[in-house]
N, C-alpha and C positions, 0 to 999 in steps of 0.2 A: 220675671220669677223675685219677689223680695226675700230674702233670706235674715233671720233675727240675728244679733249678734251674741257670739256666747265667747264667755274668757279673751283671750289672746287671737283669737281667728275672727275677719271681718271679712264676709261673702257679698263681693262687690261683683260678680261677674255672672251672668246665666249661659249654661252651655244649649245646646241644639238636643231637642229630643228628638227621636226616630226611628228607625226599629232596619234589621237586615231587608233589602229588598229583592235579593235571591235570585239576583239579577246572572250574575254568573257564580250562581251553584253549583258545587261540587256532587254528582247525584249517585249514589251506591247503594247498590243492591244486593242486599243477602238472603236468600230463600224467601220468606215472607214479611220479612225490614225491608225497607224504602225510605234512607236518609238521603236529605236533601241538604249540604250545607253550606254557609256562605257567612262571608265576613268582608269589611272596608275599611283602611284606614285613610283618616282624612287628618291634615287636607293632605292631599299628593306631593307636594313641591314642600320639603322641609330642608332642614343646613347639613349640608356634605361634615360638618366638624360640629360638634355640637348638639342640642336639641333645640325640641319646639316643641308647645303644646301640641296637642291630639285629643283626638276624638277615635278610641273604638269599639267597633261594630261586627258582633256576632250574632249567627242565627241557627237555629235548626228546625228543620217541619220530618214529623215522623208518619211514617202511613202505614197501611198494610199493602198486600198484593195480590190478586184478582177478588178483590171483597171480603176478604178477612183482615182481621184488626193486626197489628201489629204486634211483636211478643213486648210485656210491656218490662220500657225502660227502665233501669234501675242509678243509672250514674252518664255522667258527662265529665269528662276530663277535656279541659280545652289550655292547649302550649301556646304562646303570644311570643313573638319571634323578639332575640333578645333585644334587637335595638331599641324597642320600645322602654320603660323606665316608669316604675311604677312609685310615688311619691304622697305618703298619707301626714308626713310630722307636721302636728299642729291642726290637722283637720278632726272636729267633733267626731267619738262616736257616737252608736245607734247600739242599744240594744234591743233583743228581740224582746222583752218585756215592756216595752214604752210604744210597739208596734203591734203587739200579738195580743190581742183581737183588734180591731179596728178599721174604720173605712180608713178610703185612701186619705181624704181631707182630715182627719185624725192624727196618720201615720205622717204628714206633713208637718202639721203642727206641732206634733211631739220631737221629729226626726228630722226639719229640713234642713239646718245647717249641715248636716252628714249625708244630702243628698249627694252621688255620685251618677250617677245615670240615669236610665230609662229603659224599660223593654215590656215583652209583651209573654204571655202565659197562656199555652189553652193544654183542655185536655178532655177525653171523652169517657163517662162512666155508663158502665152498664152494671143495669137494676134489672134483676131475676125477674123474668112476666113480664119485662118492659123491653121498649126501645130505650139506645143506648140514646143520652144527650148530652150536649154538647158543654163544658165548662170554660170558660175563657175572664181574663178581664189582664188590663192595664200593668205591670209591674216598675216598683219607683227602686231604685237602689240606694242604699245609705251603707256607708262605710263602718264599718265593727269589726272585731275584732274576736278570732276564735281559738282559744286554748292559748291564748297568749299572743298571737300570730294575725295580721293585718287579713282580714276578710270582710264578704260584703252579704248584707243582708235585702234579699229580693223580699217586697214585700207586694202580695197581690190581693186585689177586695174586687169579685164580679156580682155579679145581681143574679144569673142566668143559672140554675133552674131556683136559686135560692140566694140567701145576699149571703156570700162568705169571704176569710179571708185566714189569709196563713202566708207563711213565710219562707221561704226556700235561701237556706245557707249555700255560701262559696267560701271554700275556704283557697286562701293565696297563699302560694308558695315560691320558691328561688326556683332556676333552672339551670341546668347545663348545656353548652353545646348550642345550636341552633338555637334553643329556644330558651328565651331566659323569665318568664310567670307562666304559672299554671293555675288555672281557677278550675277546681273541683266540686261536684253539686250532685248528692246523692238526693234518689227521691221516695224512696220507700216511708222516709216519716212525714213525707205532704201528699200523696196518695193514696188511695187504698189499695185493699188488692184486688177491688174492682176499679180503677182508672186507672187509664192509659195515655202519657203524653203523647202529645202530636205537635206541639209547637215553643218553641222558647226562643227567644231574642234578647240582645244586652245590648246598648251602645254605653258607656262611660267617654266622660269625661267631664273637667270639673276644673274651674281657674278659680283663685282666693288668694288672698291677702295674711300673712300671719309673720306679727312679731316686722310691719312696715314693708314685707316683699314680696310681689306676686308669685305666688306659687301656682302649680298646674300636676295635677292627679294624677294625667301621664302624657310623660312625654317623648320625642321618638326623633333620631336623623335618619338622612338616608346613605346605604352604604355603597355609594356609587366610588370606585375609587378618583382621583384626580385626572380631569378633562373627559370622564366620562360623565355625560348629562343624565343618565337614568338607570337605577337595579332595578334588578329583579331578583326578589327574595322569597322564599318560604314565611309567609305572613303570619298562620297560626296552622294548627296541627286538631282534628279532633278524636278522641276516643269515647265512643255509644259504646255500653255494656247494658243486654238485657237481661232479662230472665232466663233460664237455661246456660245460660253463660255464652248465648252469641255476643260477637263483639262487633262491632263497623266500625273502621278508622278512614278519616277523611283528612286529606291537606287542600288548603288553598296556597298558592304562588298569586304575589300581588307587585306589582312597580310602583317608583317613587320617584321621582324628579330633584334629583341633588342642586341646592341653593348654595353659591358660593365657592 
């Protein structure tokens, strides 16, 4: 993908696109809500000291039990291990006004130089007197700011049953302890009272040049002690909040290979 030049930023790298495969998903059921949460870190071989560019992938599938719909999902909060680092210095910022409403092509034309990832969003909509119908679309993630802090705007454009465009804002904030970065998104603004989120995935990763230096949107190292070839660590933690006060928590443990 060729992205345009803006200011002092020159985008010369193309990140790999994809979504979570759910091959190692953590599956948790509470009442009539079932959540499959998955994620991965690429590459798996990272420097023991210092950091290298990485891609982080997270995703969730939400379903009901015994043929009943799950409660409406209202918030997802995902925490990423502290060995991962976020860098937005010099990266162009996209605003909601530039991409909403718009097709995927128009959104990329307006904010392609702010692109930091791709993903997928799906939901079911219940219409009185009719059977429920699915609504889904590919999601493009753009670097943004909300209340002066780093954020992500997820742009979704779907054609079924009718052309629909909306944005999903992800607020980013630092954390302490095991995790270093928290992504939070609220759904009341993007789903109606009859909308039920059934899936969300997001893969983040981007390299770019700024002031003549190579930069990475996300970077990480492998926290293996000296002399130990691998490290097992808590990669991500997710908290899912539903209507009625129901919550589901899930933690993913992953491993990495230490280089150096």
